[in-house]
C-alpha positions as CSV (number, residue, x, y, z in Angstrom):
1,M,0.1,0.0,0.0
2,L,1.4,3.5,-1.3
3,S,-0.7,6.1,0.8
4,G,-3.9,5.4,2.5
5,G,-5.8,3.1,0.4
6,L,-3.5,3.6,-2.6
7,R,-1.7,0.8,-4.5
8,P,-0.6,-0.4,-8.0
9,A,-3.5,-2.4,-9.4
10,N,-2.8,-6.2,-10.2
11,R,-4.5,-8.7,-12.5
12,E,-6.7,-9.7,-9.6
13,D,-8.3,-5.9,-9.8
14,N,-9.3,-6.7,-13.5
15,P,-13.0,-7.4,-12.7
16,A,-13.4,-4.4,-10.3
17,V,-11.4,-2.0,-12.5
18,A,-13.8,-3.1,-15.4
19,H,-16.9,-2.6,-13.2
20,L,-15.8,0.7,-12.0
21,L,-15.2,1.9,-15.5
22,S,-18.4,0.7,-16.9
23,E,-20.3,2.5,-14.2
24,A,-18.5,5.6,-14.6
25,F,-18.5,5.7,-18.0
26,L,-20.1,4.6,-21.4
27,F,-17.7,1.9,-22.2
28,A,-16.9,-1.5,-20.3
29,T,-13.1,-1.3,-20.4
30,D,-10.5,1.2,-20.7
31,P,-10.8,2.6,-24.3
32,L,-6.9,2.9,-24.7
33,A,-6.1,-0.8,-23.4
34,S,-7.2,-3.8,-24.4
35,A,-8.9,-6.1,-21.4
36,D,-5.6,-7.7,-20.7
37,E,-4.1,-4.3,-20.1
38,L,-6.6,-2.7,-17.9
39,V,-4.1,-3.2,-14.9
40,R,-0.9,-2.5,-16.7
41,P,1.8,-0.2,-15.0
42,G,0.4,3.2,-14.3
43,R,-3.2,2.0,-13.2
44,Y,-3.8,2.7,-9.6
45,V,-6.7,1.5,-7.5
46,Y,-7.7,2.6,-4.0
47,E,-9.1,0.5,-1.4
48,D,-11.6,0.9,1.5
49,A,-12.5,-2.0,3.9
50,G,-10.6,-4.3,1.5
51,E,-12.7,-3.1,-1.4
52,V,-11.7,-1.7,-4.5
53,V,-13.5,1.4,-4.8
54,A,-11.8,4.0,-7.1
55,T,-9.3,3.8,-9.9
56,A,-7.3,6.1,-12.1
57,Y,-4.5,5.4,-15.0
58,A,-1.6,7.8,-14.7
59,M,0.8,7.9,-17.6
60,K,4.0,8.8,-17.4
61,V,4.9,11.4,-20.1
62,G,6.8,14.4,-20.8
63,Q,5.0,18.0,-21.7
64,Y,6.7,20.6,-23.5
65,F,7.1,23.9,-22.1
66,G,9.6,26.7,-23.2
67,G,11.1,24.0,-25.6
68,Q,11.8,21.3,-22.9
69,P,10.0,18.3,-22.0
70,V,8.8,18.3,-18.2
71,P,8.1,15.3,-16.4
72,A,4.4,14.7,-16.2
73,A,1.8,12.4,-15.5
74,A,-1.1,12.1,-17.9
75,V,-4.4,10.9,-15.9
76,R,-7.3,9.5,-17.3
77,A,-10.2,7.1,-16.6
78,V,-10.7,8.1,-13.1
79,A,-13.6,6.2,-11.7
80,V,-15.3,6.2,-8.1
81,A,-17.9,3.7,-7.0
82,G,-20.9,5.1,-7.5
83,H,-22.6,4.3,-4.2
84,L,-19.7,6.2,-2.5
85,R,-19.6,9.5,-4.6
86,G,-20.3,12.9,-2.9
87,G,-18.7,11.6,0.4
88,G,-15.0,12.7,-0.1
89,L,-13.5,9.4,-1.5
90,G,-12.9,11.0,-4.7
91,Q,-10.6,13.5,-3.1
92,R,-8.9,11.2,-0.8
93,F,-8.2,8.9,-3.6
94,M,-6.7,11.6,-5.9
95,S,-4.9,13.5,-3.2
96,A,-3.1,10.2,-2.2
97,L,-2.3,9.7,-6.1
98,L,-0.8,13.2,-6.5
99,A,1.4,12.6,-3.4
100,H,2.7,9.4,-4.8
101,L,3.4,11.2,-8.4
102,S,5.4,13.8,-6.5
103,A,7.6,11.2,-4.5
104,E,8.0,9.4,-8.2
105,G,9.7,12.8,-9.6
106,T,6.5,14.1,-11.3
107,A,6.5,17.8,-12.0
108,V,3.1,18.2,-13.4
109,S,-0.2,16.3,-14.0
110,V,-2.3,16.9,-17.1
111,L,-6.0,15.6,-17.7
112,Y,-9.2,16.3,-19.6
113,P,-12.0,16.7,-17.1
114,S,-15.2,14.9,-17.4
115,V,-16.3,17.6,-14.8
116,P,-13.8,20.2,-13.8
117,R,-15.3,21.4,-10.2
118,P,-13.7,18.2,-8.5
119,Y,-10.3,18.8,-10.2
120,R,-10.4,22.6,-9.3
121,A,-10.8,21.5,-5.7
122,L,-7.5,19.4,-5.7
123,G,-5.6,22.2,-7.3
124,Y,-5.9,21.7,-11.0
125,A,-6.7,24.7,-13.4
126,L,-8.0,25.0,-16.9
127,A,-4.9,25.4,-18.6
128,G,-5.2,24.6,-22.5
129,E,-7.2,23.3,-25.6
130,L,-7.1,20.9,-28.0
131,R,-8.2,22.1,-31.3
132,R,-9.8,19.9,-33.9
133,S,-10.6,21.6,-37.3
134,V,-12.7,20.3,-40.1
135,A,-13.1,21.4,-43.4
136,R,-13.9,20.2,-47.2
137,I,-11.0,18.6,-48.8
138,E,-11.7,20.5,-52.0
139,Q,-10.8,23.9,-49.9
140,F,-7.3,22.6,-49.5
141,P,-4.9,24.2,-51.8
142,K,-4.3,22.2,-55.1
143,G,-1.1,20.8,-56.2
144,V,1.0,17.6,-56.0
145,G,2.2,16.6,-52.9
146,E,5.7,15.2,-53.2
147,V,5.3,12.6,-50.6
148,V,6.6,8.9,-50.0
149,P,5.0,6.5,-47.8
150,I,6.4,6.1,-43.9
151,E,6.0,3.8,-41.1
152,P,4.3,5.4,-38.2
153,G,6.2,5.2,-35.0
154,T,9.7,4.7,-36.7
155,P,12.8,6.8,-35.1
156,D,13.0,9.4,-37.6
157,A,8.9,9.9,-37.4
158,I,9.2,10.1,-33.7
159,A,12.4,12.4,-34.0
160,C,10.2,14.7,-36.5
161,Y,7.4,14.9,-33.9
162,E,9.5,15.7,-31.0
163,R,11.4,18.5,-32.8
164,Y,7.7,19.7,-34.0
165,A,6.1,19.4,-30.6
166,A,8.9,21.4,-28.6
167,T,8.2,24.4,-30.7
168,L,4.7,24.7,-28.9
169,N,3.6,24.9,-25.4
170,G,1.4,21.9,-24.0
171,P,2.2,19.0,-26.4
172,L,2.9,15.4,-24.8
173,A,6.6,14.2,-25.2
174,R,5.5,10.6,-25.9
175,P,7.2,7.8,-24.5
176,K,7.9,4.9,-27.0
177,W,5.0,2.9,-26.1
178,W,2.7,5.5,-26.9
179,W,3.2,5.2,-30.7
180,R,1.8,1.6,-30.3
181,T,-1.5,2.5,-28.3
182,A,-4.8,2.7,-29.8
183,A,-4.7,6.5,-30.0
184,L,-2.6,6.5,-33.0
185,C,-3.2,2.7,-34.0
186,P,-6.9,2.3,-33.7
187,P,-7.6,-1.6,-33.5
188,G,-9.3,-3.0,-36.6
189,T,-8.7,0.2,-38.6
190,T,-6.5,0.6,-41.7
191,T,-4.3,3.8,-41.4
192,Y,-2.3,5.5,-44.0
193,S,1.0,7.4,-43.5
194,F,3.2,9.5,-45.7
195,G,6.2,12.1,-45.4
196,V,8.2,14.7,-46.9
197,R,11.9,13.9,-46.8
198,K,14.8,16.4,-47.4
199,G,17.9,14.4,-47.9
200,D,17.9,12.0,-45.4
201,A,15.6,13.8,-43.0
202,L,12.0,13.4,-42.6
203,T,10.6,17.0,-42.4
204,G,7.0,16.2,-42.0
205,Y,4.6,13.5,-41.8
206,V,0.8,12.9,-41.6
207,Q,-1.1,9.7,-40.5
208,L,-4.6,9.4,-41.2
209,R,-7.5,6.8,-41.6
210,K,-10.8,7.1,-43.8
211,D,-14.3,7.1,-42.2
212,Q,-17.5,6.8,-44.2
213,A,-18.9,10.0,-44.5
214,R,-22.7,9.0,-45.6
215,P,-24.7,6.1,-44.5
216,G,-25.6,3.9,-47.2
217,E,-22.8,5.3,-49.5
218,P,-19.4,3.3,-48.7
219,Y,-17.5,5.0,-51.3
220,I,-17.7,8.1,-49.8
221,F,-15.3,9.1,-47.0
222,D,-14.0,11.7,-44.7
223,V,-10.4,11.9,-43.8
224,A,-9.2,11.8,-40.1
225,V,-5.7,13.0,-39.6
226,L,-4.6,10.9,-36.6
227,D,-1.1,12.6,-36.4
228,H,0.8,15.3,-37.9
229,A,4.0,17.0,-37.6
230,A,6.1,19.5,-39.7
231,L,9.5,21.2,-39.3
232,T,9.2,23.5,-42.5
233,V,6.6,25.6,-44.4
234,E,7.4,23.4,-47.5
235,A,6.8,20.3,-45.7
236,E,3.4,21.9,-44.5
237,R,2.4,22.7,-47.8
238,L,3.1,19.4,-49.4
239,L,1.4,17.6,-46.8
240,A,-1.6,19.8,-47.1
241,A,-1.6,19.4,-51.1
242,A,-1.1,15.7,-50.8
243,I,-4.6,15.4,-48.7
244,T,-6.3,16.9,-52.2
245,A,-5.4,13.4,-53.8
246,Y,-8.4,11.7,-51.8
247,R,-10.8,14.1,-54.1
248,P,-13.5,13.5,-55.3
249,L,-14.6,10.6,-53.1
250,G,-13.2,12.3,-50.1
251,E,-15.5,14.9,-48.8
252,R,-14.0,16.4,-45.6
253,V,-10.6,16.4,-43.5
254,S,-10.2,16.7,-40.0
255,W,-7.0,17.6,-38.0
256,I,-5.9,18.7,-34.7
257,G,-3.2,21.5,-34.4
258,P,-2.5,24.8,-32.7
259,S,-4.5,28.1,-33.0
260,D,-2.1,29.4,-35.5
261,D,-1.9,26.2,-37.8
262,P,-1.0,26.9,-41.1
263,W,-3.6,24.8,-42.7
264,S,-6.4,26.8,-41.5
265,S,-5.1,29.9,-43.1
266,W,-4.5,28.3,-46.6
267,I,-7.8,26.7,-47.0
268,D,-10.1,28.5,-49.6
269,G,-13.5,29.9,-48.8
270,P,-15.1,29.8,-45.4
271,P,-12.9,29.0,-42.3
272,P,-12.7,25.7,-41.1
273,T,-15.1,24.6,-38.3
274,V,-13.1,24.4,-35.0
275,T,-14.3,22.5,-31.8
276,T,-12.2,22.5,-28.5
277,R,-11.6,20.5,-25.9
278,Q,-10.2,21.9,-22.8
279,W,-7.6,20.4,-20.5
280,M,-6.5,21.1,-16.9
281,L,-3.0,21.1,-15.4
282,R,-1.8,20.8,-11.9
283,I,1.6,21.7,-10.5
284,I,2.8,18.7,-8.5
285,D,6.5,19.6,-7.4
286,V,6.8,23.5,-8.0
287,Q,10.4,23.5,-7.7
288,R,10.7,20.7,-10.4
289,A,8.1,22.2,-12.7
290,L,10.0,25.5,-12.6
291,T,13.3,24.1,-13.4
292,T,12.9,21.6,-15.8
293,R,11.0,23.8,-18.4
294,G,12.5,26.2,-20.9
295,Y,12.0,30.0,-20.9
296,S,12.5,32.9,-23.5
297,T,12.8,35.8,-21.4
298,D,15.2,36.4,-18.4
299,G,14.1,37.9,-15.2
300,F,13.2,37.1,-11.5
301,V,10.1,37.2,-9.2
302,S,8.9,36.0,-5.8
303,F,5.6,34.4,-4.8
304,A,3.9,32.5,-1.8
305,L,2.4,29.4,-2.8
306,D,-0.5,27.9,-1.1
307,D,-1.2,23.9,-1.6
308,P,-3.3,22.2,0.9
309,H,-3.1,18.8,-0.8
310,L,1.0,19.1,-1.1
311,P,2.3,20.8,1.7
312,A,6.1,20.5,0.1
313,N,4.9,23.1,-2.4
314,C,3.6,25.7,0.3
315,G,6.0,28.8,1.1
316,A,7.8,31.4,-0.4
317,W,9.7,30.6,-3.6
318,E,11.9,33.0,-5.9
319,L,12.4,32.2,-9.6
320,T,15.4,33.5,-11.3
321,V,15.7,33.0,-15.1
322,S,18.9,33.4,-16.9
323,D,19.9,32.2,-20.5
324,G,16.4,30.5,-20.6
325,V,17.2,28.4,-17.3
326,G,15.1,28.6,-14.4
327,F,16.4,28.4,-11.0
328,V,14.2,28.1,-7.7
329,E,14.9,28.6,-4.0
330,R,13.0,29.3,-1.1
331,V,13.1,32.6,0.6
332,R,11.7,34.1,3.8
333,G,8.6,35.8,2.3
334,A,7.0,37.2,-0.6
335,P,4.5,39.9,-1.2
336,L,2.4,37.8,-4.1
337,R,0.5,35.0,-2.8
338,L,-1.0,32.4,-5.4
339,T,-2.9,29.2,-5.2
340,V,-1.6,26.4,-6.9
341,S,-4.3,26.6,-9.3
342,A,-3.4,30.1,-10.2
343,L,0.1,29.1,-10.8
344,A,-1.0,26.3,-13.0
345,A,-2.9,28.6,-15.1
346,L,0.0,30.9,-15.5
347,Y,2.5,28.2,-15.9
348,T,1.1,27.3,-19.2
349,G,0.4,30.7,-20.5
350,W,-3.5,30.1,-20.2
351,A,-4.0,33.0,-17.8
352,D,-2.5,36.3,-17.5
353,A,-2.6,39.0,-14.8
354,C,-5.9,40.6,-16.0
355,S,-7.8,37.2,-16.4
356,L,-6.9,36.4,-12.9
357,V,-7.9,39.6,-11.2
358,R,-11.0,39.5,-13.2
359,A,-12.0,36.1,-11.8
360,G,-10.9,37.3,-8.5
361,V,-7.9,35.0,-8.1
362,V,-5.6,37.7,-7.2
363,A,-6.0,41.3,-6.0
364,Q,-5.8,44.2,-8.0
365,G,-2.8,45.2,-6.1
366,E,-1.0,41.9,-6.9
367,A,-1.5,42.5,-10.6
368,A,1.9,43.9,-11.4
369,A,3.9,41.1,-9.4
370,V,1.7,38.5,-11.4
371,S,2.4,40.3,-14.7
372,R,6.4,39.7,-14.0
373,L,5.9,35.8,-13.4
374,A,3.5,35.9,-16.7
375,R,6.1,37.5,-18.6
376,L,8.6,34.9,-17.5
377,L,6.1,31.8,-18.5
378,A,4.8,33.2,-21.6
379,G,5.0,31.3,-24.8
380,S,2.8,30.1,-27.7
381,P,-1.0,29.5,-26.7
382,P,-1.2,26.2,-24.9
383,V,-2.6,23.0,-27.0
384,L,-2.4,19.3,-26.6
385,L,-2.1,17.3,-29.8
386,D,-3.1,14.1,-28.3
387,A,-6.7,13.0,-26.9
388,F,-6.4,10.5,-24.2
């Protein structure tokens, strides 16, 4: 047992985990794992009086901020027994999990909330978006895409993704096993991958599948881009042009990208339809979170942090950034007080001083100090490129 009733799941927990997930969600098992993998490493359960009453999956990943991968846990499939909800069990379970992740060296935790309120109470904050765009294939710029077939998950594809993801704030630094999961390789689905090469280097790639577009018309399909990365404008243009080869039977194309995604600016006609899914971030280890990320601006700021769930984060800290590297040390006091959730929203660049003042999270008199911290943490709008 790790803390309280928390422990790693084992194979004997499979029926209980499956029951908790089916009770909480519209699926009988974890959608990114086969039944045999329900209790693979990263799956935790919580016991009460010998009964498994809660479960969650915490995937060890990295998350890019300032060009550097920060040690992170991507949390999903959190489920609590229905007859015990509302009594604080979820809070106890997640508090124990956060403490365990902190002890393991995790700096931040990211998740997509089904309901944000319980996670806000745990110190998570809304911190970014996953943006999915949809347009008609005929709107894409016409041309001949000089692309070559590739295999997804090869070393050069992984290297291309990592270089691309490091230019943004928020994308996951995917572990090698991620490339074999259902997120990128849906079971029973044929996917197609092609890329752009310059010499021996892969400078961009797309992985996609075809979905039926109209009931009763099996030849008409939509194109769903499952994964996409490009290191140059030339690669972006060639990949976009290659998608037009799916006309005339292909109707629409969907893809995930940042708010300044070039494909959106190149299409003809009406702008793409965009849907967003917000994600939340939690600072688990404030010192590790601030020293493992990158920065584009030098400076320093002091702040006092309140964190009722992880007391090691509490107290006054000073962040000094020099040549893109952050240094953090404890100090005796600081005029600026922040909750751990306010720091999370600033950390990704999702919030600024004005938005926190408007939300009543910080006082008007603290806005100048918050602005100094926000400038140090500023970067491109925070995005995730993976749904999990």
